[in-house]
FIDO-458098 format. One record per atom (N, C-alpha, C, O): x, y, z. Coordinates in steps of 0.02 Angstrom, whole numbers, m for minus. Layout:
REM FIDO-458098
+--------+--------+--------+
!     xx !     yy !     zz !
+--------+--------+--------+
!      X !      Y !      Z !
...
+--------+--------+--------+
This chain:
REM FIDO-458098
+--------+--------+--------+
!     xx !     yy !     zz !
+--------+--------+--------+
!   m592 !   1535 !    463 !
!   m649 !   1513 !    502 !
!   m625 !   1474 !    563 !
!   m584 !   1429 !    557 !
!   m651 !   1493 !    620 !
!   m634 !   1459 !    683 !
!   m681 !   1400 !    693 !
!   m742 !   1408 !    689 !
!   m654 !   1341 !    706 !
!   m695 !   1282 !    717 !
!   m725 !   1284 !    787 !
!   m695 !   1311 !    834 !
!   m784 !   1256 !    795 !
!   m814 !   1251 !    861 !
!   m771 !   1205 !    903 !
!   m735 !   1163 !    876 !
!   m773 !   1213 !    970 !
!   m733 !   1169 !   1013 !
!   m746 !   1095 !   1001 !
!   m700 !   1054 !   1001 !
!   m809 !   1077 !    991 !
!   m826 !   1006 !    980 !
!   m796 !    979 !    915 !
!   m767 !    925 !    915 !
!   m802 !   1017 !    861 !
!   m774 !    996 !    797 !
!   m697 !    993 !    801 !
!   m666 !    946 !    777 !
!   m667 !   1045 !    832 !
!   m595 !   1046 !    840 !
!   m571 !    984 !    878 !
!   m524 !    950 !    857 !
!   m604 !    969 !    934 !
!   m584 !    913 !    976 !
!   m592 !    847 !    939 !
!   m552 !    801 !    947 !
!   m644 !    842 !    897 !
!   m657 !    780 !    861 !
!   m612 !    771 !    799 !
!   m590 !    716 !    785 !
!   m600 !    825 !    762 !
!   m563 !    820 !    699 !
!   m489 !    834 !    706 !
!   m448 !    798 !    677 !
!   m471 !    887 !    743 !
!   m401 !    907 !    748 !
!   m365 !    871 !    804 !
!   m307 !    853 !    797 !
!   m399 !    860 !    860 !
!   m369 !    828 !    918 !
!   m406 !    765 !    940 !
!   m422 !    758 !    999 !
!   m420 !    719 !    894 !
!   m453 !    657 !    916 !
!   m406 !    619 !    963 !
!   m345 !    626 !    959 !
!   m435 !    580 !   1007 !
!   m395 !    545 !   1058 !
!   m339 !    503 !   1028 !
!   m284 !    503 !   1055 !
!   m352 !    467 !    974 !
!   m301 !    422 !    946 !
!   m241 !    463 !    919 !
!   m184 !    442 !    928 !
!   m255 !    521 !    887 !
!   m201 !    562 !    860 !
!   m161 !    595 !    917 !
!   m100 !    598 !    915 !
!   m197 !    618 !    967 !
!   m165 !    648 !   1026 !
!   m120 !    597 !   1061 !
!    m65 !    612 !   1081 !
!   m145 !    536 !   1067 !
!   m107 !    482 !   1099 !
!    m42 !    467 !   1061 !
!     11 !    463 !   1091 !
!    m47 !    459 !    995 !
!     11 !    440 !    955 !
!     64 !    495 !    953 !
!    123 !    482 !    967 !
!     44 !    556 !    936 !
!     93 !    608 !    922 !
!    111 !    652 !    982 !
!    164 !    684 !    982 !
!     68 !    656 !   1031 !
!     82 !    699 !   1088 !
!     97 !    658 !   1150 !
!    152 !    659 !   1177 !
!     47 !    622 !   1174 !
!     54 !    588 !   1238 !
!    109 !    535 !   1239 !
!    147 !    531 !   1287 !
!    115 !    495 !   1186 !
!    168 !    444 !   1185 !
!    237 !    477 !   1187 !
!    282 !    453 !   1222 !
!    246 !    531 !   1149 !
!    311 !    565 !   1150 !
!    327 !    594 !   1219 !
!    383 !    588 !   1243 !
!    278 !    625 !   1250 !
!    289 !    656 !   1315 !
!    303 !    603 !   1368 !
!    349 !    610 !   1408 !
!    263 !    550 !   1369 !
!    271 !    498 !   1419 !
!    337 !    460 !   1411 !
!    360 !    428 !   1459 !
!    367 !    462 !   1353 !
!    432 !    431 !   1342 !
!    487 !    466 !   1382 !
!    537 !    435 !   1400 !
!    478 !    531 !   1395 !
!    529 !    571 !   1428 !
!    511 !    598 !   1496 !
!    555 !    614 !   1535 !
!    447 !    601 !   1512 !
!    426 !    634 !   1574 !
!    373 !    593 !   1611 !
!    331 !    560 !   1581 !
!    377 !    597 !   1677 !
!    327 !    565 !   1721 !
!    297 !    621 !   1763 !
!    332 !    652 !   1803 !
!    233 !    634 !   1754 !
!    199 !    688 !   1789 !
!    166 !    666 !   1854 !
!    129 !    705 !   1884 !
!    179 !    606 !   1877 !
!    151 !    582 !   1940 !
!    170 !    628 !   1997 !
!    229 !    642 !   2008 !
!    120 !    653 !   2032 !
!    128 !    698 !   2089 !
!    167 !    762 !   2072 !
!    198 !    792 !   2115 !
!    164 !    783 !   2009 !
!    197 !    844 !   1987 !
!    143 !    894 !   1964 !
!     96 !    875 !   1929 !
!    150 !    956 !   1985 !
!    102 !   1007 !   1965 !
!    117 !   1029 !   1893 !
!    174 !   1048 !   1877 !
!     66 !   1026 !   1851 !
!     74 !   1040 !   1780 !
!     26 !   1096 !   1759 !
!    m34 !   1093 !   1771 !
!     55 !   1147 !   1726 !
!     16 !   1200 !   1695 !
!     14 !   1186 !   1620 !
!     66 !   1181 !   1588 !
!    m46 !   1179 !   1593 !
!    m55 !   1168 !   1522 !
!    m73 !   1236 !   1491 !
!   m130 !   1257 !   1492 !
!    m22 !   1269 !   1463 !
!    m30 !   1335 !   1433 !
!    m59 !   1328 !   1363 !
!    m27 !   1298 !   1319 !
!   m119 !   1354 !   1353 !
!   m153 !   1345 !   1289 !
!   m188 !   1279 !   1288 !
!   m185 !   1243 !   1238 !
!   m221 !   1261 !   1342 !
!   m253 !   1195 !   1351 !
!   m307 !   1181 !   1300 !
!   m322 !   1123 !   1287 !
!   m338 !   1233 !   1273 !
!   m390 !   1223 !   1223 !
!   m447 !   1181 !   1249 !
!   m478 !   1198 !   1300 !
!   m462 !   1125 !   1216 !
!   m517 !   1081 !   1234 !
!   m497 !   1029 !   1286 !
!   m537 !    984 !   1301 !
!   m437 !   1034 !   1313 !
!   m416 !    990 !   1367 !
!   m387 !    923 !   1347 !
!   m380 !    879 !   1390 !
!   m370 !    914 !   1284 !
!   m347 !    849 !   1259 !
!   m286 !    821 !   1295 !
!   m276 !    760 !   1296 !
!   m245 !    864 !   1326 !
!   m184 !    840 !   1358 !
!   m191 !    828 !   1433 !
!   m144 !    805 !   1465 !
!   m248 !    843 !   1461 !
!   m256 !    839 !   1534 !
!   m247 !    768 !   1560 !
!   m225 !    759 !   1617 !
!   m263 !    718 !   1520 !
!   m259 !    649 !   1544 !
!   m187 !    625 !   1555 !
!   m177 !    569 !   1580 !
!   m139 !    665 !   1537 !
!    m69 !    649 !   1553 !
!    m56 !    657 !   1628 !
!     m6 !    632 !   1654 !
!   m101 !    690 !   1663 !
!    m90 !    709 !   1733 !
!   m148 !    686 !   1777 !
!   m202 !    668 !   1753 !
!   m135 !    686 !   1841 !
!   m188 !    675 !   1890 !
!   m228 !    740 !   1896 !
!   m200 !    794 !   1893 !
!   m295 !    735 !   1903 !
!   m336 !    796 !   1909 !
!   m313 !    843 !   1964 !
!   m320 !    904 !   1957 !
!   m287 !    817 !   2019 !
!   m267 !    860 !   2075 !
!   m205 !    901 !   2060 !
!   m191 !    950 !   2096 !
!   m167 !    884 !   2009 !
!   m104 !    917 !   1994 !
!   m104 !    955 !   1929 !
!    m53 !    983 !   1909 !
!   m161 !    957 !   1896 !
!   m166 !    987 !   1829 !
!   m204 !   1053 !   1831 !
!   m253 !   1060 !   1868 !
!   m180 !   1102 !   1792 !
!   m216 !   1165 !   1782 !
!   m208 !   1186 !   1710 !
!   m153 !   1200 !   1687 !
!   m264 !   1188 !   1673 !
!   m263 !   1206 !   1603 !
!   m290 !   1276 !   1592 !
!   m344 !   1293 !   1617 !
!   m253 !   1317 !   1555 !
!   m275 !   1386 !   1542 !
!   m274 !   1399 !   1467 !
!   m234 !   1371 !   1430 !
!   m319 !   1444 !   1446 !
!   m324 !   1461 !   1376 !
!   m363 !   1527 !   1371 !
!   m408 !   1538 !   1411 !
!   m347 !   1570 !   1323 !
!   m385 !   1632 !   1315 !
!   m454 !   1621 !   1283 !
!   m496 !   1665 !   1287 !
!   m466 !   1563 !   1253 !
!   m529 !   1549 !   1219 !
!   m579 !   1519 !   1270 !
!   m576 !   1460 !   1285 !
!   m624 !   1560 !   1294 !
!   m671 !   1538 !   1345 !
!   m719 !   1484 !   1320 !
!   m741 !   1443 !   1360 !
!   m734 !   1482 !   1256 !
!   m777 !   1429 !   1229 !
!   m743 !   1361 !   1233 !
!   m774 !   1311 !   1251 !
!   m679 !   1359 !   1216 !
!   m642 !   1296 !   1221 !
!   m634 !   1274 !   1293 !
!   m638 !   1215 !   1309 !
!   m623 !   1322 !   1338 !
!   m615 !   1306 !   1409 !
!   m681 !   1279 !   1436 !
!   m681 !   1230 !   1474 !
!   m737 !   1308 !   1418 !
!   m802 !   1283 !   1441 !
!   m814 !   1212 !   1415 !
!   m841 !   1170 !   1451 !
!   m795 !   1199 !   1354 !
!   m800 !   1131 !   1326 !
!   m756 !   1083 !   1365 !
!   m778 !   1028 !   1382 !
!   m694 !   1103 !   1380 !
!   m648 !   1060 !   1418 !
!   m677 !   1045 !   1488 !
!   m672 !    989 !   1511 !
!   m706 !   1095 !   1519 !
!   m736 !   1084 !   1586 !
!   m792 !   1033 !   1583 !
!   m800 !    993 !   1630 !
!   m832 !   1034 !   1530 !
!   m886 !    984 !   1523 !
!   m858 !    915 !   1508 !
!   m881 !    865 !   1535 !
!   m808 !    913 !   1466 !
!   m780 !    849 !   1444 !
!   m738 !    815 !   1498 !
!   m740 !    755 !   1507 !
!   m699 !    855 !   1534 !
!   m654 !    829 !   1586 !
!   m669 !    865 !   1652 !
!   m628 !    903 !   1677 !
!   m728 !    853 !   1679 !
!   m752 !    892 !   1736 !
!   m714 !    882 !   1800 !
!   m722 !    922 !   1847 !
!   m672 !    832 !   1805 !
!   m632 !    823 !   1865 !
!   m567 !    864 !   1864 !
!   m532 !    869 !   1914 !
!   m551 !    893 !   1806 !
!   m490 !    933 !   1798 !
!   m507 !   1008 !   1805 !
!   m564 !   1028 !   1797 !
!   m456 !   1047 !   1820 !
!   m465 !   1119 !   1829 !
!   m443 !   1156 !   1766 !
!   m388 !   1146 !   1741 !
!   m488 !   1198 !   1741 !
!   m475 !   1239 !   1681 !
!   m497 !   1310 !   1696 !
!   m544 !   1322 !   1735 !
!   m463 !   1358 !   1665 !
!   m482 !   1428 !   1674 !
!   m464 !   1467 !   1611 !
!   m410 !   1459 !   1583 !
!   m510 !   1510 !   1590 !
!   m495 !   1557 !   1536 !
!   m457 !   1616 !   1565 !
!   m469 !   1636 !   1622 !
!   m410 !   1643 !   1527 !
!   m373 !   1701 !   1552 !
!   m364 !   1751 !   1495 !
!   m366 !   1733 !   1436 !
!   m354 !   1813 !   1514 !
!   m342 !   1867 !   1466 !
!   m277 !   1901 !   1485 !
!   m256 !   1900 !   1543 !
!   m246 !   1932 !   1436 !
!   m185 !   1970 !   1450 !
!   m123 !   1927 !   1451 !
!   m123 !   1869 !   1431 !
!    m69 !   1957 !   1476 !
!     m4 !   1924 !   1476 !
!     14 !   1890 !   1542 !
!     61 !   1850 !   1545 !
!    m22 !   1907 !   1595 !
!     m5 !   1878 !   1661 !
!    m42 !   1812 !   1671 !
!   m103 !   1809 !   1663 !
!     m5 !   1761 !   1689 !
!    m35 !   1695 !   1701 !
!    m70 !   1695 !   1769 !
!    m44 !   1722 !   1818 !
!   m130 !   1666 !   1772 !
!   m170 !   1669 !   1833 !
!   m148 !   1618 !   1886 !
!   m186 !   1573 !   1905 !
!    m87 !   1626 !   1910 !
!    m60 !   1578 !   1959 !
!     m3 !   1611 !   1998 !
!     24 !   1662 !   1979 !
!     14 !   1579 !   2054 !
!     65 !   1605 !   2099 !
!    136 !   1592 !   2073 !
!    146 !   1551 !   2029 !
!    184 !   1629 !   2101 !
!    255 !   1617 !   2086 !
!    275 !   1547 !   2108 !
!    248 !   1520 !   2156 !
!    322 !   1518 !   2072 !
!    353 !   1454 !   2091 !
!    302 !   1400 !   2108 !
!    309 !   1366 !   2159 !
!    251 !   1392 !   2066 !
!    198 !   1345 !   2084 !
!    193 !   1283 !   2041 !
!    153 !   1239 !   2056 !
!    232 !   1278 !   1986 !
!    225 !   1220 !   1941 !
!    292 !   1186 !   1929 !
!    344 !   1218 !   1921 !
!    288 !   1119 !   1926 !
!    347 !   1078 !   1909 !
!    357 !   1077 !   1833 !
!    414 !   1075 !   1809 !
!    302 !   1078 !   1796 !
!    304 !   1075 !   1723 !
!    255 !   1124 !   1693 !
!    202 !   1138 !   1721 !
!    273 !   1150 !   1635 !
!    227 !   1188 !   1593 !
!    225 !   1153 !   1526 !
!    277 !   1143 !   1494 !
!    165 !   1134 !   1504 !
!    156 !   1104 !   1438 !
!    137 !   1159 !   1390 !
!     93 !   1200 !   1403 !
!    170 !   1160 !   1333 !
!    154 !   1206 !   1278 !
!    148 !   1163 !   1216 !
!    198 !   1150 !   1182 !
!     88 !   1142 !   1200 !
!     77 !   1096 !   1146 !
!     40 !   1131 !   1089 !
!    m20 !   1146 !   1095 !
!     75 !   1144 !   1034 !
!     46 !   1175 !    974 !
!     12 !   1241 !    990 !
!    m45 !   1252 !    970 !
!     46 !   1284 !   1028 !
!     18 !   1348 !   1049 !
!     58 !   1407 !   1023 !
!     30 !   1456 !    999 !
!    124 !   1404 !   1028 !
!    166 !   1462 !   1011 !
!    155 !   1487 !    940 !
!    160 !   1547 !    928 !
!    140 !   1442 !    894 !
!    132 !   1464 !    824 !
!     67 !   1502 !    813 !
!     53 !   1524 !    757 !
!     26 !   1511 !    865 !
!    m34 !   1551 !    862 !
!    m24 !   1620 !    894 !
!    m69 !   1663 !    891 !
!     33 !   1631 !    925 !
!     46 !   1693 !    963 !
!     95 !   1737 !    925 !
!    148 !   1713 !    903 !
!     79 !   1801 !    917 !
!    127 !   1846 !    884 !
!    194 !   1844 !    921 !
!    196 !   1847 !    982 !
!    250 !   1841 !    884 !
!    316 !   1835 !    915 !
!    330 !   1888 !    968 !
!    363 !   1873 !   1018 !
!    307 !   1950 !    958 !
!    320 !   2002 !   1008 !
!    286 !   1989 !   1075 !
!    306 !   2017 !   1125 !
!    235 !   1946 !   1076 !
!    201 !   1930 !   1139 !
!    234 !   1871 !   1175 !
!    228 !   1865 !   1236 !
!    268 !   1828 !   1139 !
!    296 !   1767 !   1168 !
!    348 !   1784 !   1222 !
!    351 !   1750 !   1273 !
!    387 !   1835 !   1211 !
!    438 !   1854 !   1260 !
!    407 !   1866 !   1329 !
!    435 !   1844 !   1379 !
!    351 !   1901 !   1331 !
!    316 !   1914 !   1394 !
!    292 !   1850 !   1426 !
!    296 !   1843 !   1487 !
!    267 !   1804 !   1386 !
!    244 !   1740 !   1413 !
!    302 !   1700 !   1441 !
!    296 !   1668 !   1493 !
!    359 !   1700 !   1406 !
!    417 !   1663 !   1431 !
!    439 !   1690 !   1499 !
!    459 !   1651 !   1542 !
!    436 !   1755 !   1509 !
!    451 !   1784 !   1575 !
!    401 !   1759 !   1627 !
!    420 !   1746 !   1684 !
!    339 !   1754 !   1607 !
!    288 !   1728 !   1653 !
!    300 !   1653 !   1669 !
!    291 !   1631 !   1726 !
!    321 !   1615 !   1619 !
!    338 !   1544 !   1631 !
!    392 !   1540 !   1684 !
!    389 !   1498 !   1729 !
!    442 !   1583 !   1676 !
!    498 !   1585 !   1723 !
!    473 !   1600 !   1794 !
!    497 !   1571 !   1843 !
!    425 !   1645 !   1800 !
!    397 !   1665 !   1864 !
!    358 !   1608 !   1898 !
!    365 !   1597 !   1958 !
!    319 !   1571 !   1859 !
!    275 !   1521 !   1890 !
!    307 !   1452 !   1898 !
!    281 !   1410 !   1934 !
!    364 !   1440 !   1865 !
!    399 !   1376 !   1873 !
!    433 !   1372 !   1941 !
!    460 !   1421 !   1966 !
!    431 !   1312 !   1970 !
!    470 !   1298 !   2031 !
!    544 !   1295 !   2011 !
!    559 !   1284 !   1952 !
!    589 !   1304 !   2059 !
!    660 !   1292 !   2043 !
!    667 !   1221 !   2014 !
!    636 !   1174 !   2039 !
!    706 !   1214 !   1963 !
!    716 !   1150 !   1927 !
!    654 !   1128 !   1888 !
!    651 !   1071 !   1865 !
!    605 !   1173 !   1880 !
!    547 !   1157 !   1839 !
!    566 !   1154 !   1766 !
!    618 !   1178 !   1745 !
!    522 !   1124 !   1726 !
!    536 !   1115 !   1655 !
!    477 !   1135 !   1612 !
!    419 !   1128 !   1632 !
!    494 !   1161 !   1555 !
!    443 !   1176 !   1504 !
!    449 !   1122 !   1450 !
!    504 !   1107 !   1427 !
!    393 !   1095 !   1430 !
!    391 !   1044 !   1378 !
!    353 !   1074 !   1319 !
!    295 !   1093 !   1325 !
!    387 !   1078 !   1261 !
!    359 !   1112 !   1203 !
!    356 !   1064 !   1144 !
!    404 !   1027 !   1130 !
!    300 !   1064 !   1110 !
!    291 !   1027 !   1048 !
!    256 !   1073 !    999 !
!    198 !   1092 !   1010 !
!    290 !   1092 !    944 !
!    264 !   1142 !    898 !
!    276 !   1121 !    825 !
!    326 !   1089 !    810 !
!    229 !   1141 !    780 !
!    244 !   1135 !    709 !
!    304 !   1179 !    694 !
!    311 !   1234 !    722 !
!    348 !   1156 !    650 !
!    411 !   1191 !    640 !
!    431 !   1187 !    566 !
!    424 !   1135 !    534 !
!    456 !   1242 !    540 !
!    485 !   1241 !    473 !
!    553 !   1208 !    476 !
!    597 !   1230 !    513 !
!    563 !   1156 !    436 !
!    627 !   1122 !    432 !
!    661 !   1143 !    367 !
!    628 !   1152 !    316 !
!    727 !   1151 !    371 !
!    766 !   1176 !    315 !
!    757 !   1137 !    251 !
!    749 !   1166 !    198 !
!    759 !   1071 !    255 !
!    756 !   1030 !    194 !
!    688 !    996 !    187 !
!    684 !    936 !    172 !
!    636 !   1035 !    197 !
!    568 !   1007 !    194 !
!    520 !   1057 !    161 !
!    470 !   1076 !    192 !
!    533 !   1076 !     99 !
!    493 !   1129 !     67 !
!    419 !   1111 !     59 !
!    376 !   1154 !     65 !
!    404 !   1048 !     44 !
!    334 !   1029 !     34 !
!    295 !   1034 !    100 !
!    240 !   1061 !    102 !
!    324 !   1006 !    153 !
!    291 !   1011 !    218 !
!    286 !   1083 !    242 !
!    234 !   1103 !    268 !
!    338 !   1121 !    232 !
!    337 !   1192 !    252 !
!    280 !   1229 !    215 !
!    243 !   1266 !    246 !
!    275 !   1217 !    150 !
!    222 !   1248 !    110 !
!    153 !   1226 !    136 !
!    108 !   1267 !    144 !
!    145 !   1161 !    149 !
!     81 !   1134 !    172 !
!     61 !   1166 !    238 !
!      3 !   1186 !    246 !
!    107 !   1170 !    285 !
!     92 !   1199 !    350 !
!     73 !   1273 !    343 !
!     24 !   1296 !    373 !
!    112 !   1308 !    304 !
!    100 !   1380 !    295 !
!     32 !   1391 !    262 !
!     m3 !   1440 !    278 !
!     12 !   1348 !    217 !
!    m51 !   1355 !    181 !
!   m112 !   1331 !    220 !
!   m167 !   1358 !    211 !
!   m103 !   1282 !    264 !
!   m161 !   1250 !    295 !
!   m168 !   1259 !    370 !
!   m223 !   1249 !    397 !
!   m116 !   1278 !    404 !
!   m121 !   1285 !    477 !
!   m152 !   1353 !    495 !
!   m138 !   1403 !    463 !
!   m195 !   1353 !    545 !
!   m227 !   1415 !    568 !
!   m179 !   1459 !    607 !
!   m192 !   1519 !    617 !
!   m123 !   1431 !    629 !
!    m72 !   1470 !    664 !
!    m32 !   1511 !    614 !
!     m5 !   1484 !    566 !
!    m29 !   1576 !    624 !
!      5 !   1620 !    576 !
!     79 !   1628 !    590 !
!    114 !   1661 !    551 !
!    105 !   1598 !    644 !
!    173 !   1614 !    665 !
!    216 !   1551 !    673 !
!    255 !   1546 !    721 !
!    210 !   1503 !    628 !
!    254 !   1445 !    631 !
!    325 !   1470 !    621 !
!    338 !   1511 !    577 !
!    371 !   1445 !    662 !
!    440 !   1468 !    661 !
!    487 !   1411 !    641 !
!    466 !   1354 !    634 !
!    549 !   1428 !    630 !
!    601 !   1377 !    622 !
!    627 !   1360 !    692 !
!    613 !   1396 !    740 !
!    665 !   1307 !    697 !
!    691 !   1283 !    761 !
!    728 !   1337 !    800 !
!    714 !   1348 !    859 !
!    773 !   1371 !    768 !
!    815 !   1421 !    802 !
!    772 !   1476 !    833 !
!    786 !   1499 !    889 !
!    720 !   1498 !    798 !
!    676 !   1550 !    824 !
!    638 !   1528 !    886 !
!    633 !   1565 !    935 !
!    612 !   1467 !    885 !
!    577 !   1441 !    944 !
!    625 !   1439 !   1004 !
!    608 !   1461 !   1059 !
!    683 !   1411 !    993 !
!    732 !   1404 !   1048 !
!    754 !   1472 !   1075 !
!    764 !   1480 !   1135 !
!    762 !   1522 !   1030 !
!    783 !   1589 !   1051 !
!    736 !   1621 !   1102 !
!    759 !   1658 !   1145 !
!    672 !   1608 !   1096 !
!    625 !   1636 !   1145 !
!    645 !   1617 !   1216 !
!    638 !   1657 !   1262 !
!    670 !   1557 !   1224 !
!    687 !   1530 !   1290 !
!    759 !   1545 !   1310 !
!    773 !   1563 !   1367 !
!    806 !   1539 !   1263 !
!    876 !   1551 !   1281 !
!    888 !   1624 !   1298 !
!    932 !   1639 !   1338 !
!    849 !   1670 !   1270 !
!    856 !   1741 !   1287 !
!    838 !   1754 !   1361 !
!    861 !   1803 !   1390 !
!    799 !   1709 !   1389 !
!    780 !   1715 !   1460 !
!    820 !   1666 !   1503 !
!    798 !   1649 !   1558 !
!    877 !   1644 !   1479 !
!    923 !   1600 !   1514 !
!    898 !   1530 !   1527 !
!    920 !   1497 !   1574 !
!    853 !   1506 !   1485 !
!    834 !   1436 !   1488 !
!    884 !   1396 !   1447 !
!    910 !   1420 !   1396 !
!    897 !   1336 !   1469 !
!    937 !   1288 !   1429 !
!    887 !   1244 !   1392 !
!    841 !   1216 !   1422 !
!    895 !   1238 !   1327 !
!    849 !   1199 !   1286 !
!    882 !   1135 !   1263 !
!    942 !   1133 !   1249 !
!    842 !   1083 !   1261 !
!    865 !   1019 !   1236 !
!    814 !    992 !   1186 !
!    755 !    984 !   1203 !
!    836 !    980 !   1125 !
!    792 !    950 !   1075 !
!    783 !    876 !   1093 !
!    832 !    840 !   1101 !
!    721 !    855 !   1099 !
!    707 !    786 !   1114 !
!    692 !    745 !   1051 !
!    708 !    686 !   1047 !
!    662 !    779 !   1002 !
!    644 !    743 !    941 !
!    621 !    793 !    887 !
!    590 !    844 !    901 !
!    637 !    775 !    825 !
!    610 !    809 !    766 !
!    575 !    754 !    727 !
!    605 !    702 !    715 !
!    513 !    766 !    708 !
!    477 !    712 !    673 !
!    422 !    740 !    628 !
!    405 !    799 !    631 !
!    395 !    696 !    587 !
!    338 !    713 !    544 !
!    275 !    686 !    576 !
!    273 !    631 !    604 !
!    222 !    727 !    573 !
!    157 !    706 !    598 !
!    110 !    704 !    538 !
!    104 !    753 !    501 !
!     77 !    649 !    528 !
!     28 !    641 !    474 !
!     58 !    660 !    406 !
!     24 !    693 !    366 !
!    118 !    642 !    393 !
!    153 !    650 !    330 !
!    174 !    721 !    312 !
!    227 !    731 !    282 !
!    135 !    772 !    330 !
!    148 !    839 !    306 !
!    168 !    889 !    360 !
!    188 !    945 !    344 !
!    165 !    870 !    423 !
!    181 !    918 !    476 !
!    249 !    902 !    506 !
!    260 !    846 !    529 !
!    294 !    951 !    505 !
!    357 !    945 !    541 !
!    345 !    965 !    613 !
!    314 !   1016 !    626 !
!    367 !    925 !    660 !
!    357 !    940 !    731 !
!    424 !    944 !    766 !
!    469 !    903 !    755 !
!    431 !    994 !    809 !
!    489 !   1003 !    851 !
!    468 !    991 !    923 !
!    420 !   1022 !    947 !
!    503 !    946 !    957 !
!    487 !    928 !   1026 !
!    549 !    943 !   1067 !
!    602 !    913 !   1056 !
!    543 !    990 !   1115 !
!    602 !   1008 !   1155 !
!    580 !   1026 !   1226 !
!    521 !   1036 !   1240 !
!    630 !   1031 !   1269 !
!    619 !   1051 !   1338 !
!    664 !   1110 !   1355 !
!    718 !   1118 !   1326 !
!    640 !   1151 !   1401 !
!    679 !   1209 !   1423 !
!    681 !   1210 !   1499 !
!    629 !   1204 !   1532 !
!    741 !   1217 !   1527 !
!    750 !   1220 !   1599 !
!    795 !   1280 !   1617 !
!    836 !   1302 !   1577 !
!    786 !   1304 !   1678 !
!    829 !   1359 !   1702 !
!    894 !   1333 !   1729 !
!    936 !   1372 !   1751 !
+--------+--------+--------+
């Protein structure tokens, strides 16, 4: 069952949880001041407040979530998109945020998106990724994520990194951590 955007935003992405596990981690390593940021899989817009409205662009294939984000954060730019091509120009973003998105995309489609990320990033641009991840010595958390997460494609660390290294990105693990006791999270960056 797919949750409505309002319920998703309130229960899955409440502001306090987003602040603790996503925004605090990102702000520890990155400053988006005057940097153009593409939020790939923006959903209900929970991550837009990391950026200035003039420099942020959130995209998602779910038009209902995008419409909700537009109402909630009306000063920010959001757009629904379909297909594999990102609705933006070449070399137009300093950063691409990918927050809890890849595990919802079939692996055979991710390669095409990574090529698109490469196209839309400025030289020296960076991709910031935070994803649920299967950890080798974490069978209970792995089972919990597999049983309860709506994303069907949670990967192990090596698989996530391979999507980017195959396209000549250099990846750096920034942190591995637990979220809410049962979720393993992998936080990394990819640069050309």
